[in-house]
C-alpha positions in Angstrom: -0.2 0.1 -0.2 1.2 3.9 -0.3 0.3 5.7 2.4 0.3 3.9 6.2 -1.6 6.4 7.3 -4.4 5.4 4.7 -3.7 1.7 4.7 -5.6 1.0 8.0 -8.7 2.6 6.6 -8.5 0.8 3.2 -11.1 -2.0 4.2 -13.7 0.9 5.5 -13.2 2.9 2.7 -14.1 0.4 0.1 -17.3 -0.7 1.8 -18.3 2.9 2.5 -17.6 4.0 -1.3 -19.4 1.3 -2.3 -22.7 1.9 0.0 -22.4 5.6 -1.4 -22.7 4.0 -4.8 -25.6 1.9 -4.0 -27.1 4.8 -2.4 -26.4 7.1 -5.6 -27.7 4.5 -7.9 -30.8 4.1 -5.8 -31.7 7.6 -6.2 -31.4 8.1 -9.9 -32.7 4.8 -11.4 -36.2 4.5 -12.5 -38.9 3.3 -10.6 -39.2 0.0 -12.7 -35.4 -0.2 -13.6 -33.7 -3.2 -11.9 -30.3 -3.0 -11.5 -27.7 -5.5 -9.9 -27.4 -3.6 -6.8 -26.8 -6.5 -4.9 -23.8 -7.5 -6.8 -21.8 -4.0 -6.3 -22.0 -4.7 -2.3 -20.5 -7.9 -3.1 -17.6 -6.7 -4.9 -17.1 -3.8 -2.3 -17.0 -6.7 0.8 -14.6 -8.6 -1.5 -12.6 -5.5 -1.8 -13.1 -5.1 1.9 -11.4 -8.8 2.5 -8.3 -8.8 -0.1 -7.3 -5.5 1.7 -7.8 -6.8 4.6 -5.8 -9.9 3.7 -2.8 -7.6 2.5 -2.7 -5.7 5.7 -2.3 -8.9 7.9 0.7 -9.2 9.9 1.5 -5.4 9.4 0.1 -3.8 12.6 -0.7 -0.9 10.7 -2.0 2.6 12.7 -4.1 5.2 10.7 -4.0 8.7 12.1 -3.3 7.1 15.5 -6.9 6.1 15.9 -7.7 3.0 13.6 -5.5 0.2 14.3 -5.5 -2.4 11.9 -3.9 -5.4 13.8 -4.6 -9.3 13.2 -7.4 -9.6 15.9 -8.9 -6.4 14.0 -8.7 -7.9 10.8 -10.3 -11.1 11.7 -13.1 -9.2 12.9 -13.5 -7.7 9.6 -13.2 -10.9 7.6 -16.3 -12.3 10.0 -18.0 -9.2 9.3 -17.6 -9.4 5.8 -18.5 -13.2 5.4 -21.6 -12.4 7.4 -22.3 -9.1 5.2 -21.9 -11.5 1.8 -24.0 -13.8 2.9 -26.7 -11.2 4.4 -26.6 -9.8 0.5 -26.7 -13.0 -1.1 -29.6 -14.3 1.1 -31.7 -11.2 1.4 -31.9 -10.5 -2.6 -35.0 -12.7 -3.4 -36.7 -11.2 -0.2 -35.5 -7.7 -1.6 -37.0 -7.8 -5.1 -40.2 -10.1 -3.9 -41.6 -7.8 -1.3 -40.7 -4.6 -3.2 -38.0 -3.3 -0.7 -36.2 -0.6 -2.8 -32.6 -2.7 -3.1 -30.4 0.5 -3.0 -31.9 1.9 0.2 -31.4 -1.9 1.8 -28.3 -2.6 0.9 -26.6 0.6 1.4 -28.2 0.4 5.2 -26.5 -3.4 5.5 -23.2 -1.8 3.7 -23.2 0.9 6.4 -23.8 -0.6 9.5 -21.1 -3.2 8.7 -18.7 -0.5 8.4 -19.9 0.7 11.7 -18.9 -2.9 13.2 -16.2 -2.7 11.8 
Protein backbone atom coordinates (compact mmCIF):
# COMPACT_ATOMS: atom_id res chain seq x y z
CA UNK A 1 0.00 0.00 0.00
CA UNK A 2 1.12 3.60 -0.39
CA UNK A 3 0.30 5.76 2.63
CA UNK A 4 0.60 3.99 5.97
CA UNK A 5 -2.00 6.26 7.58
CA UNK A 6 -4.58 5.33 4.95
CA UNK A 7 -3.69 1.64 4.91
CA UNK A 8 -5.66 0.91 8.07
CA UNK A 9 -8.72 2.64 6.62
CA UNK A 10 -8.83 0.91 3.23
CA UNK A 11 -11.16 -1.99 4.20
CA UNK A 12 -13.68 0.48 5.61
CA UNK A 13 -13.27 2.83 2.65
CA UNK A 14 -14.03 0.01 0.19
CA UNK A 15 -17.35 -0.69 1.86
CA UNK A 16 -18.19 2.98 2.44
CA UNK A 17 -17.60 3.94 -1.19
CA UNK A 18 -19.67 0.97 -2.33
CA UNK A 19 -22.50 2.03 -0.01
CA UNK A 20 -22.37 5.57 -1.42
CA UNK A 21 -22.46 4.17 -4.96
CA UNK A 22 -25.51 2.03 -4.17
CA UNK A 23 -27.25 5.02 -2.59
CA UNK A 24 -26.55 7.14 -5.66
CA UNK A 25 -27.75 4.37 -7.94
CA UNK A 26 -31.00 4.11 -6.03
CA UNK A 27 -31.52 7.86 -6.33
CA UNK A 28 -31.13 7.95 -10.11
CA UNK A 29 -32.66 4.68 -11.29
CA UNK A 30 -36.13 4.45 -12.79
CA UNK A 31 -39.02 3.13 -10.76
CA UNK A 32 -39.39 -0.10 -12.72
CA UNK A 33 -35.68 -0.50 -13.48
CA UNK A 34 -33.93 -3.46 -11.86
CA UNK A 35 -30.19 -3.09 -11.39
CA UNK A 36 -27.71 -5.59 -9.89
CA UNK A 37 -27.12 -3.47 -6.81
CA UNK A 38 -26.54 -6.50 -4.59
CA UNK A 39 -23.63 -7.58 -6.77
CA UNK A 40 -22.00 -4.20 -6.23
CA UNK A 41 -22.27 -4.77 -2.50
CA UNK A 42 -20.55 -8.12 -2.91
CA UNK A 43 -17.77 -6.51 -4.95
CA UNK A 44 -17.20 -3.89 -2.25
CA UNK A 45 -17.15 -6.53 0.46
CA UNK A 46 -14.70 -8.57 -1.60
CA UNK A 47 -12.46 -5.53 -1.94
CA UNK A 48 -12.55 -5.04 1.82
CA UNK A 49 -11.62 -8.69 2.38
CA UNK A 50 -8.77 -8.46 -0.12
CA UNK A 51 -7.38 -5.29 1.42
CA UNK A 52 -7.66 -6.79 4.91
CA UNK A 53 -5.76 -9.85 3.69
CA UNK A 54 -3.01 -7.60 2.37
CA UNK A 55 -2.80 -5.89 5.78
CA UNK A 56 -2.35 -9.18 7.68
CA UNK A 57 0.74 -9.18 10.00
CA UNK A 58 1.49 -5.51 9.31
CA UNK A 59 0.00 -3.91 12.49
CA UNK A 60 -0.77 -0.58 10.82
CA UNK A 61 -2.13 2.44 12.70
CA UNK A 62 -4.20 4.97 10.79
CA UNK A 63 -3.91 8.56 12.04
CA UNK A 64 -3.34 7.30 15.58
CA UNK A 65 -6.97 6.20 15.86
CA UNK A 66 -7.64 3.10 13.74
CA UNK A 67 -5.49 0.04 14.40
CA UNK A 68 -5.34 -2.76 11.84
CA UNK A 69 -3.83 -5.57 13.87
CA UNK A 70 -4.49 -9.26 13.30
CA UNK A 71 -7.38 -9.44 15.76
CA UNK A 72 -9.13 -6.45 14.17
CA UNK A 73 -8.57 -7.88 10.72
CA UNK A 74 -10.02 -11.22 11.84
CA UNK A 75 -13.13 -9.40 13.03
CA UNK A 76 -13.21 -7.59 9.68
CA UNK A 77 -13.10 -10.94 7.84
CA UNK A 78 -15.95 -12.31 9.96
CA UNK A 79 -18.10 -9.22 9.42
CA UNK A 80 -17.39 -9.20 5.69
CA UNK A 81 -18.41 -12.85 5.48
CA UNK A 82 -21.63 -12.16 7.41
CA UNK A 83 -22.32 -9.16 5.18
CA UNK A 84 -21.77 -11.19 2.02
CA UNK A 85 -24.13 -13.90 3.27
CA UNK A 86 -26.71 -11.26 4.17
CA UNK A 87 -26.53 -9.70 0.71
CA UNK A 88 -26.70 -13.07 -1.06
CA UNK A 89 -29.60 -14.50 0.95
CA UNK A 90 -31.69 -11.34 1.05
CA UNK A 91 -31.72 -10.55 -2.66
CA UNK A 92 -34.83 -12.64 -3.36
CA UNK A 93 -36.71 -11.12 -0.42
CA UNK A 94 -35.79 -7.57 -1.47
CA UNK A 95 -37.23 -8.04 -4.96
CA UNK A 96 -40.21 -10.17 -3.85
CA UNK A 97 -41.40 -7.68 -1.21
CA UNK A 98 -40.66 -4.59 -3.30
CA UNK A 99 -38.12 -3.14 -0.88
CA UNK A 100 -35.96 -0.45 -2.55
CA UNK A 101 -32.77 -2.41 -3.19
CA UNK A 102 -30.40 0.55 -3.05
CA UNK A 103 -31.69 1.68 0.34
CA UNK A 104 -31.56 -1.83 1.77
CA UNK A 105 -28.04 -2.61 0.60
CA UNK A 106 -26.81 0.84 1.63
CA UNK A 107 -28.09 0.28 5.16
CA UNK A 108 -26.49 -3.17 5.28
CA UNK A 109 -23.12 -1.87 4.06
CA UNK A 110 -23.08 1.15 6.36
CA UNK A 111 -23.95 -1.05 9.33
CA UNK A 112 -21.04 -3.36 8.47
CA UNK A 113 -18.70 -0.36 8.33
CA UNK A 114 -19.98 0.72 11.73
CA UNK A 115 -19.31 -2.72 13.18
CA UNK A 116 -15.80 -2.84 11.73
